[in-house]
N, CA, C and O atoms as a Tripos MOL2 file, in Angstrom:
@<TRIPOS>MOLECULE
protein
  240   239    60     0     0
PROTEIN
NO_CHARGES

@<TRIPOS>ATOM
      1 N         130.5160   62.3970   44.0310 N.3       1 UNK1
      2 CA        131.3500   61.6560   43.4270 C.3       1 UNK1
      3 C         130.7130   60.6110   42.6920 C.2       1 UNK1
      4 O         129.7670   59.9900   43.1780 O.2       1 UNK1
      5 N         131.1900   60.3610   41.4900 N.am      2 UNK2
      6 CA        130.5120   59.1320   40.8220 C.3       2 UNK2
      7 C         131.0390   57.8640   41.2820 C.2       2 UNK2
      8 O         132.1800   57.7250   41.7220 O.2       2 UNK2
      9 N         130.1580   56.9230   41.1680 N.am      3 UNK3
     10 CA        130.6480   55.3920   41.8030 C.3       3 UNK3
     11 C         131.5080   54.8460   40.9090 C.2       3 UNK3
     12 O         132.1150   53.8360   41.2640 O.2       3 UNK3
     13 N         131.7460   55.4150   39.5240 N.am      4 UNK4
     14 CA        132.7580   54.8820   38.6110 C.3       4 UNK4
     15 C         134.2000   55.0680   38.8320 C.2       4 UNK4
     16 O         135.1060   54.4340   38.2910 O.2       4 UNK4
     17 N         134.3150   56.1330   39.8020 N.am      5 UNK5
     18 CA        135.6800   56.4430   40.3990 C.3       5 UNK5
     19 C         136.2190   55.5410   41.3220 C.2       5 UNK5
     20 O         135.6500   55.2690   42.3800 O.2       5 UNK5
     21 N         137.3790   55.0250   40.9440 N.am      6 UNK6
     22 CA        137.9430   53.7970   41.8630 C.3       6 UNK6
     23 C         139.2580   54.5130   42.5260 C.2       6 UNK6
     24 O         140.2460   54.8220   41.8600 O.2       6 UNK6
     25 N         139.1380   54.7140   43.8280 N.am      7 UNK7
     26 CA        140.3150   55.1710   44.4160 C.3       7 UNK7
     27 C         140.8210   54.1100   45.3770 C.2       7 UNK7
     28 O         141.5030   54.5510   46.3020 O.2       7 UNK7
     29 N         140.6470   52.9680   45.3460 N.am      8 UNK8
     30 CA        140.9360   51.8290   46.1890 C.3       8 UNK8
     31 C         142.3940   51.7340   46.2880 C.2       8 UNK8
     32 O         142.8480   51.3950   47.3810 O.2       8 UNK8
     33 N         143.3090   52.0100   45.1970 N.am      9 UNK9
     34 CA        144.6120   51.9680   45.1090 C.3       9 UNK9
     35 C         145.2590   53.1890   45.3500 C.2       9 UNK9
     36 O         146.4840   53.1560   45.2400 O.2       9 UNK9
     37 N         144.6910   54.3600   45.6800 N.am     10 UNK10
     38 CA        145.1530   55.5870   45.9270 C.3      10 UNK10
     39 C         145.8200   55.7960   47.0970 C.2      10 UNK10
     40 O         145.4150   55.1770   48.0810 O.2      10 UNK10
     41 N         146.9500   56.6860   47.2370 N.am     11 UNK11
     42 CA        147.8120   57.0060   48.3000 C.3      11 UNK11
     43 C         147.5830   58.2960   48.6510 C.2      11 UNK11
     44 O         147.8870   59.1970   47.8690 O.2      11 UNK11
     45 N         146.9710   58.5820   49.9760 N.am     12 UNK12
     46 CA        146.6790   59.8690   50.4810 C.3      12 UNK12
     47 C         147.8810   60.7200   50.6290 C.2      12 UNK12
     48 O         148.8560   60.1720   51.1440 O.2      12 UNK12
     49 N         147.9980   62.0100   50.2600 N.am     13 UNK13
     50 CA        149.0610   62.8140   50.3610 C.3      13 UNK13
     51 C         150.3930   62.3900   49.5100 C.2      13 UNK13
     52 O         151.4870   62.8010   49.8990 O.2      13 UNK13
     53 N         150.3090   61.6890   48.5190 N.am     14 UNK14
     54 CA        151.5070   61.2060   47.7390 C.3      14 UNK14
     55 C         152.1200   62.2620   47.2490 C.2      14 UNK14
     56 O         153.3500   62.2240   47.2520 O.2      14 UNK14
     57 N         151.5280   63.3120   46.7770 N.am     15 UNK15
     58 CA        152.3610   64.5490   46.1310 C.3      15 UNK15
     59 C         152.3190   65.6300   46.9950 C.2      15 UNK15
     60 O         152.8190   66.6930   46.6270 O.2      15 UNK15
     61 N         151.7230   65.5140   48.2570 N.am     16 UNK16
     62 CA        151.6640   66.7970   49.0970 C.3      16 UNK16
     63 C         152.9860   67.4070   49.3750 C.2      16 UNK16
     64 O         153.0780   68.6300   49.2610 O.2      16 UNK16
     65 N         154.0800   66.6700   49.7460 N.am     17 UNK17
     66 CA        155.2210   67.2390   49.9710 C.3      17 UNK17
     67 C         155.9770   68.2120   49.1350 C.2      17 UNK17
     68 O         156.5140   69.2750   49.4430 O.2      17 UNK17
     69 N         155.8540   67.3790   47.6300 N.am     18 UNK18
     70 CA        156.2180   68.1000   46.4490 C.3      18 UNK18
     71 C         155.6800   69.1600   46.0510 C.2      18 UNK18
     72 O         156.2990   70.0640   45.4900 O.2      18 UNK18
     73 N         154.2620   69.1630   46.3400 N.am     19 UNK19
     74 CA        153.3570   70.3400   46.0630 C.3      19 UNK19
     75 C         153.9660   71.3530   47.1230 C.2      19 UNK19
     76 O         154.5090   72.3610   46.6720 O.2      19 UNK19
     77 N         153.9250   71.1900   48.3190 N.am     20 UNK20
     78 CA        154.2280   72.2260   49.2880 C.3      20 UNK20
     79 C         155.6270   73.0450   49.0170 C.2      20 UNK20
     80 O         155.7130   74.2680   49.1340 O.2      20 UNK20
     81 N         156.6270   72.2490   48.6650 N.am     21 UNK21
     82 CA        157.9400   72.6740   48.2410 C.3      21 UNK21
     83 C         157.8410   73.6060   46.9640 C.2      21 UNK21
     84 O         158.6700   74.5090   46.8520 O.2      21 UNK21
     85 N         156.9280   73.4400   46.0570 N.am     22 UNK22
     86 CA        156.8560   74.3420   44.8930 C.3      22 UNK22
     87 C         155.8820   75.3130   44.8290 C.2      22 UNK22
     88 O         155.7610   75.9940   43.8110 O.2      22 UNK22
     89 N         155.0190   75.4960   45.9990 N.am     23 UNK23
     90 CA        154.0450   76.4050   45.9220 C.3      23 UNK23
     91 C         154.1510   77.5670   47.0560 C.2      23 UNK23
     92 O         154.8510   77.3960   48.0540 O.2      23 UNK23
     93 N         153.4660   78.6720   46.8530 N.am     24 UNK24
     94 CA        153.4340   79.6680   47.8520 C.3      24 UNK24
     95 C         152.0640   80.1430   47.7290 C.2      24 UNK24
     96 O         151.8180   81.0110   46.8920 O.2      24 UNK24
     97 N         151.0990   79.6450   48.5070 N.am     25 UNK25
     98 CA        149.8530   80.1020   48.2430 C.3      25 UNK25
     99 C         149.3670   81.0930   49.3390 C.2      25 UNK25
    100 O         149.3980   80.8900   50.5530 O.2      25 UNK25
    101 N         148.9330   82.1560   48.7230 N.am     26 UNK26
    102 CA        148.4710   83.5440   49.4870 C.3      26 UNK26
    103 C         146.9030   83.6100   49.5630 C.2      26 UNK26
    104 O         146.3800   83.5840   48.4490 O.2      26 UNK26
    105 N         146.1840   83.6760   50.4420 N.am     27 UNK27
    106 CA        144.6380   83.7280   50.3420 C.3      27 UNK27
    107 C         144.4590   85.3920   50.5900 C.2      27 UNK27
    108 O         144.9200   86.0600   51.5150 O.2      27 UNK27
    109 N         143.6840   85.8060   49.5210 N.am     28 UNK28
    110 CA        143.3590   87.3950   49.4820 C.3      28 UNK28
    111 C         142.0020   87.4860   50.0960 C.2      28 UNK28
    112 O         141.0700   86.7550   49.7610 O.2      28 UNK28
    113 N         141.9330   88.3650   50.9600 N.am     29 UNK29
    114 CA        140.4050   88.6770   51.4260 C.3      29 UNK29
    115 C         139.5830   89.0850   50.2870 C.2      29 UNK29
    116 O         140.0610   89.5160   49.2370 O.2      29 UNK29
    117 N         138.3960   88.9470   50.5090 N.am     30 UNK30
    118 CA        137.3320   89.0430   49.3770 C.3      30 UNK30
    119 C         137.3940   90.5510   48.7460 C.2      30 UNK30
    120 O         137.2440   90.7010   47.5340 O.2      30 UNK30
    121 N         137.5800   91.4640   49.4590 N.am     31 UNK31
    122 CA        137.5110   92.9890   48.8490 C.3      31 UNK31
    123 C         138.8030   93.1480   47.9250 C.2      31 UNK31
    124 O         138.8350   93.6160   46.7860 O.2      31 UNK31
    125 N         139.7980   92.6780   48.6390 N.am     32 UNK32
    126 CA        140.9760   92.8080   47.6620 C.3      32 UNK32
    127 C         141.0720   91.8230   46.4000 C.2      32 UNK32
    128 O         141.7000   92.1630   45.3970 O.2      32 UNK32
    129 N         140.4390   90.6240   46.4930 N.am     33 UNK33
    130 CA        140.4080   89.8300   45.4050 C.3      33 UNK33
    131 C         139.4660   90.4590   44.2750 C.2      33 UNK33
    132 O         139.6860   90.1720   43.0980 O.2      33 UNK33
    133 N         138.4410   91.2970   44.6190 N.am     34 UNK34
    134 CA        137.4820   91.9780   43.6050 C.3      34 UNK34
    135 C         138.3700   92.8490   42.8400 C.2      34 UNK34
    136 O         138.0930   93.0110   41.6520 O.2      34 UNK34
    137 N         139.5360   93.5180   43.3970 N.am     35 UNK35
    138 CA        140.2750   94.4340   42.7210 C.3      35 UNK35
    139 C         141.3030   93.6970   41.5900 C.2      35 UNK35
    140 O         141.5020   94.1670   40.4700 O.2      35 UNK35
    141 N         141.8640   92.5540   42.0610 N.am     36 UNK36
    142 CA        142.8550   91.8010   41.3220 C.3      36 UNK36
    143 C         142.1800   90.6620   40.5860 C.2      36 UNK36
    144 O         141.6570   89.6910   41.1340 O.2      36 UNK36
    145 N         142.2400   90.8550   39.4700 N.am     37 UNK37
    146 CA        141.5840   89.4740   38.6930 C.3      37 UNK37
    147 C         142.3540   88.3270   38.5870 C.2      37 UNK37
    148 O         141.7990   87.2340   38.4750 O.2      37 UNK37
    149 N         143.8930   88.4610   38.6140 N.am     38 UNK38
    150 CA        144.5890   87.0190   38.7030 C.3      38 UNK38
    151 C         146.0110   87.3760   39.2630 C.2      38 UNK38
    152 O         146.2820   88.4530   39.7930 O.2      38 UNK38
    153 N         146.8360   86.3940   39.0870 N.am     39 UNK39
    154 CA        147.9290   86.3700   39.7860 C.3      39 UNK39
    155 C         148.9330   87.4370   39.2970 C.2      39 UNK39
    156 O         149.6980   88.0360   40.0530 O.2      39 UNK39
    157 N         148.8530   87.6390   37.8210 N.am     40 UNK40
    158 CA        149.4890   88.7020   37.2600 C.3      40 UNK40
    159 C         149.2750   90.1100   37.6140 C.2      40 UNK40
    160 O         150.2000   90.9140   37.5010 O.2      40 UNK40
    161 N         148.0740   90.4720   38.0510 N.am     41 UNK41
    162 CA        147.5800   91.6470   38.5190 C.3      41 UNK41
    163 C         148.1460   91.9400   40.0260 C.2      41 UNK41
    164 O         148.4620   93.0550   40.4420 O.2      41 UNK41
    165 N         148.1990   90.9350   40.6290 N.am     42 UNK42
    166 CA        148.5770   90.8230   42.0630 C.3      42 UNK42
    167 C         150.1100   91.1180   42.1400 C.2      42 UNK42
    168 O         150.5880   91.8900   42.9710 O.2      42 UNK42
    169 N         150.8250   90.4590   41.2290 N.am     43 UNK43
    170 CA        152.2770   90.4260   41.1910 C.3      43 UNK43
    171 C         152.7760   91.7770   40.6170 C.2      43 UNK43
    172 O         153.9100   92.1730   40.8890 O.2      43 UNK43
    173 N         151.9610   92.4680   39.8460 N.am     44 UNK44
    174 CA        152.4350   93.6380   39.2500 C.3      44 UNK44
    175 C         152.1530   94.7550   40.3530 C.2      44 UNK44
    176 O         152.8650   95.7470   40.5110 O.2      44 UNK44
    177 N         151.0670   94.4660   41.0570 N.am     45 UNK45
    178 CA        150.7650   95.5260   42.0070 C.3      45 UNK45
    179 C         152.0700   95.3560   43.2460 C.2      45 UNK45
    180 O         152.6910   96.3000   43.7360 O.2      45 UNK45
    181 N         152.2020   94.3540   43.4660 N.am     46 UNK46
    182 CA        153.2800   94.0670   44.6040 C.3      46 UNK46
    183 C         154.7420   94.4390   44.0760 C.2      46 UNK46
    184 O         155.5920   94.8490   44.8650 O.2      46 UNK46
    185 N         154.9610   94.3080   42.9390 N.am     47 UNK47
    186 CA        156.4470   94.7780   42.4010 C.3      47 UNK47
    187 C         156.3780   96.2610   42.4010 C.2      47 UNK47
    188 O         157.4030   96.8330   42.7720 O.2      47 UNK47
    189 N         155.3320   97.0130   42.0450 N.am     48 UNK48
    190 CA        155.2720   98.2840   42.1370 C.3      48 UNK48
    191 C         155.5300   98.8230   43.4860 C.2      48 UNK48
    192 O         156.3180   99.7350   43.7370 O.2      48 UNK48
    193 N         154.6980   98.0940   44.4500 N.am     49 UNK49
    194 CA        155.0050   98.4710   45.9730 C.3      49 UNK49
    195 C         156.4350   98.3450   46.4410 C.2      49 UNK49
    196 O         157.0370   99.1570   47.1430 O.2      49 UNK49
    197 N         156.9230   97.1230   45.9140 N.am     50 UNK50
    198 CA        158.2750   96.9610   46.3010 C.3      50 UNK50
    199 C         159.3360   97.7360   45.8770 C.2      50 UNK50
    200 O         160.4080   97.8650   46.4690 O.2      50 UNK50
    201 N         158.9820   98.2880   44.7480 N.am     51 UNK51
    202 CA        159.9580   99.2300   44.1370 C.3      51 UNK51
    203 C         159.9800  100.7120   44.7980 C.2      51 UNK51
    204 O         160.9700  101.4330   44.9240 O.2      51 UNK51
    205 N         158.5560  101.0100   45.2140 N.am     52 UNK52
    206 CA        158.4380  102.1130   46.0670 C.3      52 UNK52
    207 C         159.0810  102.1250   47.4150 C.2      52 UNK52
    208 O         159.5710  103.1500   47.8870 O.2      52 UNK52
    209 N         159.0720  100.9890   48.0210 N.am     53 UNK53
    210 CA        159.6350  100.8360   49.3580 C.3      53 UNK53
    211 C         161.1220  100.7740   49.1610 C.2      53 UNK53
    212 O         161.8620  101.1520   50.0690 O.2      53 UNK53
    213 N         161.6300  100.2950   47.9630 N.am     54 UNK54
    214 CA        163.2430  100.3060   47.8780 C.3      54 UNK54
    215 C         163.5220  101.6560   47.7180 C.2      54 UNK54
    216 O         164.4270  102.1330   48.4030 O.2      54 UNK54
    217 N         162.7570  102.5390   46.7410 N.am     55 UNK55
    218 CA        163.2360  103.9790   46.7380 C.3      55 UNK55
    219 C         163.1820  104.7600   47.7730 C.2      55 UNK55
    220 O         163.9490  105.7160   47.8940 O.2      55 UNK55
    221 N         162.0960  104.3960   48.8150 N.am     56 UNK56
    222 CA        161.9540  105.2740   50.0130 C.3      56 UNK56
    223 C         163.3300  104.7960   50.8870 C.2      56 UNK56
    224 O         163.9380  105.6300   51.5580 O.2      56 UNK56
    225 N         163.6990  103.5960   50.8300 N.am     57 UNK57
    226 CA        164.7890  103.2200   51.8060 C.3      57 UNK57
    227 C         166.2100  103.8470   51.3480 C.2      57 UNK57
    228 O         167.0470  104.2680   52.1460 O.2      57 UNK57
    229 N         166.3510  103.8440   49.9540 N.am     58 UNK58
    230 CA        167.5000  104.7920   49.3680 C.3      58 UNK58
    231 C         167.4520  105.9420   49.6800 C.2      58 UNK58
    232 O         168.5270  106.4170   50.0480 O.2      58 UNK58
    233 N         166.1790  106.9140   49.6750 N.am     59 UNK59
    234 CA        166.2820  108.2060   49.9760 C.3      59 UNK59
    235 C         166.4490  108.4130   51.3490 C.2      59 UNK59
    236 O         166.6960  109.5860   51.6270 O.2      59 UNK59
    237 N         166.3880  107.5880   52.3580 N.am     60 UNK60
    238 CA        166.5030  107.8190   53.6670 C.3      60 UNK60
    239 C         168.0150  107.7910   54.1670 C.2      60 UNK60
    240 O         168.2760  107.9880   55.3530 O.2      60 UNK60
@<TRIPOS>BOND
     1     1     2 1
     2     2     3 1
     3     3     4 2
     4     3     5 am
     5     5     6 1
     6     6     7 1
     7     7     8 2
     8     7     9 am
     9     9    10 1
    10    10    11 1
    11    11    12 2
    12    11    13 am
    13    13    14 1
    14    14    15 1
    15    15    16 2
    16    15    17 am
    17    17    18 1
    18    18    19 1
    19    19    20 2
    20    19    21 am
    21    21    22 1
    22    22    23 1
    23    23    24 2
    24    23    25 am
    25    25    26 1
    26    26    27 1
    27    27    28 2
    28    27    29 am
    29    29    30 1
    30    30    31 1
    31    31    32 2
    32    31    33 am
    33    33    34 1
    34    34    35 1
    35    35    36 2
    36    35    37 am
    37    37    38 1
    38    38    39 1
    39    39    40 2
    40    39    41 am
    41    41    42 1
    42    42    43 1
    43    43    44 2
    44    43    45 am
    45    45    46 1
    46    46    47 1
    47    47    48 2
    48    47    49 am
    49    49    50 1
    50    50    51 1
    51    51    52 2
    52    51    53 am
    53    53    54 1
    54    54    55 1
    55    55    56 2
    56    55    57 am
    57    57    58 1
    58    58    59 1
    59    59    60 2
    60    59    61 am
    61    61    62 1
    62    62    63 1
    63    63    64 2
    64    63    65 am
    65    65    66 1
    66    66    67 1
    67    67    68 2
    68    67    69 am
    69    69    70 1
    70    70    71 1
    71    71    72 2
    72    71    73 am
    73    73    74 1
    74    74    75 1
    75    75    76 2
    76    75    77 am
    77    77    78 1
    78    78    79 1
    79    79    80 2
    80    79    81 am
    81    81    82 1
    82    82    83 1
    83    83    84 2
    84    83    85 am
    85    85    86 1
    86    86    87 1
    87    87    88 2
    88    87    89 am
    89    89    90 1
    90    90    91 1
    91    91    92 2
    92    91    93 am
    93    93    94 1
    94    94    95 1
    95    95    96 2
    96    95    97 am
    97    97    98 1
    98    98    99 1
    99    99   100 2
   100    99   101 am
   101   101   102 1
   102   102   103 1
   103   103   104 2
   104   103   105 am
   105   105   106 1
   106   106   107 1
   107   107   108 2
   108   107   109 am
   109   109   110 1
   110   110   111 1
   111   111   112 2
   112   111   113 am
   113   113   114 1
   114   114   115 1
   115   115   116 2
   116   115   117 am
   117   117   118 1
   118   118   119 1
   119   119   120 2
   120   119   121 am
   121   121   122 1
   122   122   123 1
   123   123   124 2
   124   123   125 am
   125   125   126 1
   126   126   127 1
   127   127   128 2
   128   127   129 am
   129   129   130 1
   130   130   131 1
   131   131   132 2
   132   131   133 am
   133   133   134 1
   134   134   135 1
   135   135   136 2
   136   135   137 am
   137   137   138 1
   138   138   139 1
   139   139   140 2
   140   139   141 am
   141   141   142 1
   142   142   143 1
   143   143   144 2
   144   143   145 am
   145   145   146 1
   146   146   147 1
   147   147   148 2
   148   147   149 am
   149   149   150 1
   150   150   151 1
   151   151   152 2
   152   151   153 am
   153   153   154 1
   154   154   155 1
   155   155   156 2
   156   155   157 am
   157   157   158 1
   158   158   159 1
   159   159   160 2
   160   159   161 am
   161   161   162 1
   162   162   163 1
   163   163   164 2
   164   163   165 am
   165   165   166 1
   166   166   167 1
   167   167   168 2
   168   167   169 am
   169   169   170 1
   170   170   171 1
   171   171   172 2
   172   171   173 am
   173   173   174 1
   174   174   175 1
   175   175   176 2
   176   175   177 am
   177   177   178 1
   178   178   179 1
   179   179   180 2
   180   179   181 am
   181   181   182 1
   182   182   183 1
   183   183   184 2
   184   183   185 am
   185   185   186 1
   186   186   187 1
   187   187   188 2
   188   187   189 am
   189   189   190 1
   190   190   191 1
   191   191   192 2
   192   191   193 am
   193   193   194 1
   194   194   195 1
   195   195   196 2
   196   195   197 am
   197   197   198 1
   198   198   199 1
   199   199   200 2
   200   199   201 am
   201   201   202 1
   202   202   203 1
   203   203   204 2
   204   203   205 am
   205   205   206 1
   206   206   207 1
   207   207   208 2
   208   207   209 am
   209   209   210 1
   210   210   211 1
   211   211   212 2
   212   211   213 am
   213   213   214 1
   214   214   215 1
   215   215   216 2
   216   215   217 am
   217   217   218 1
   218   218   219 1
   219   219   220 2
   220   219   221 am
   221   221   222 1
   222   222   223 1
   223   223   224 2
   224   223   225 am
   225   225   226 1
   226   226   227 1
   227   227   228 2
   228   227   229 am
   229   229   230 1
   230   230   231 1
   231   231   232 2
   232   231   233 am
   233   233   234 1
   234   234   235 1
   235   235   236 2
   236   235   237 am
   237   237   238 1
   238   238   239 1
   239   239   240 2
@<TRIPOS>SUBSTRUCTURE
     1 UNK1         2 RESIDUE 1 A UNK
     2 UNK2         6 RESIDUE 1 A UNK
     3 UNK3        10 RESIDUE 1 A UNK
     4 UNK4        14 RESIDUE 1 A UNK
     5 UNK5        18 RESIDUE 1 A UNK
     6 UNK6        22 RESIDUE 1 A UNK
     7 UNK7        26 RESIDUE 1 A UNK
     8 UNK8        30 RESIDUE 1 A UNK
     9 UNK9        34 RESIDUE 1 A UNK
    10 UNK10       38 RESIDUE 1 A UNK
    11 UNK11       42 RESIDUE 1 A UNK
    12 UNK12       46 RESIDUE 1 A UNK
    13 UNK13       50 RESIDUE 1 A UNK
    14 UNK14       54 RESIDUE 1 A UNK
    15 UNK15       58 RESIDUE 1 A UNK
    16 UNK16       62 RESIDUE 1 A UNK
    17 UNK17       66 RESIDUE 1 A UNK
    18 UNK18       70 RESIDUE 1 A UNK
    19 UNK19       74 RESIDUE 1 A UNK
    20 UNK20       78 RESIDUE 1 A UNK
    21 UNK21       82 RESIDUE 1 A UNK
    22 UNK22       86 RESIDUE 1 A UNK
    23 UNK23       90 RESIDUE 1 A UNK
    24 UNK24       94 RESIDUE 1 A UNK
    25 UNK25       98 RESIDUE 1 A UNK
    26 UNK26      102 RESIDUE 1 A UNK
    27 UNK27      106 RESIDUE 1 A UNK
    28 UNK28      110 RESIDUE 1 A UNK
    29 UNK29      114 RESIDUE 1 A UNK
    30 UNK30      118 RESIDUE 1 A UNK
    31 UNK31      122 RESIDUE 1 A UNK
    32 UNK32      126 RESIDUE 1 A UNK
    33 UNK33      130 RESIDUE 1 A UNK
    34 UNK34      134 RESIDUE 1 A UNK
    35 UNK35      138 RESIDUE 1 A UNK
    36 UNK36      142 RESIDUE 1 A UNK
    37 UNK37      146 RESIDUE 1 A UNK
    38 UNK38      150 RESIDUE 1 A UNK
    39 UNK39      154 RESIDUE 1 A UNK
    40 UNK40      158 RESIDUE 1 A UNK
    41 UNK41      162 RESIDUE 1 A UNK
    42 UNK42      166 RESIDUE 1 A UNK
    43 UNK43      170 RESIDUE 1 A UNK
    44 UNK44      174 RESIDUE 1 A UNK
    45 UNK45      178 RESIDUE 1 A UNK
    46 UNK46      182 RESIDUE 1 A UNK
    47 UNK47      186 RESIDUE 1 A UNK
    48 UNK48      190 RESIDUE 1 A UNK
    49 UNK49      194 RESIDUE 1 A UNK
    50 UNK50      198 RESIDUE 1 A UNK
    51 UNK51      202 RESIDUE 1 A UNK
    52 UNK52      206 RESIDUE 1 A UNK
    53 UNK53      210 RESIDUE 1 A UNK
    54 UNK54      214 RESIDUE 1 A UNK
    55 UNK55      218 RESIDUE 1 A UNK
    56 UNK56      222 RESIDUE 1 A UNK
    57 UNK57      226 RESIDUE 1 A UNK
    58 UNK58      230 RESIDUE 1 A UNK
    59 UNK59      234 RESIDUE 1 A UNK
    60 UNK60      238 RESIDUE 1 A UNK
């Protein structure tokens, strides 16, 4: 960290609660992350899986 940065008036965790309310962080294993480049790819795959699961439930 550069000496020119001044955090003397900083408040630790000032936005932590607000951040936690609006985020849902999922950590992918390295092998899975290699397959999915970004959040859009993960969401697309999960939506496809969810649709398949819903179709299977309706069929039973």
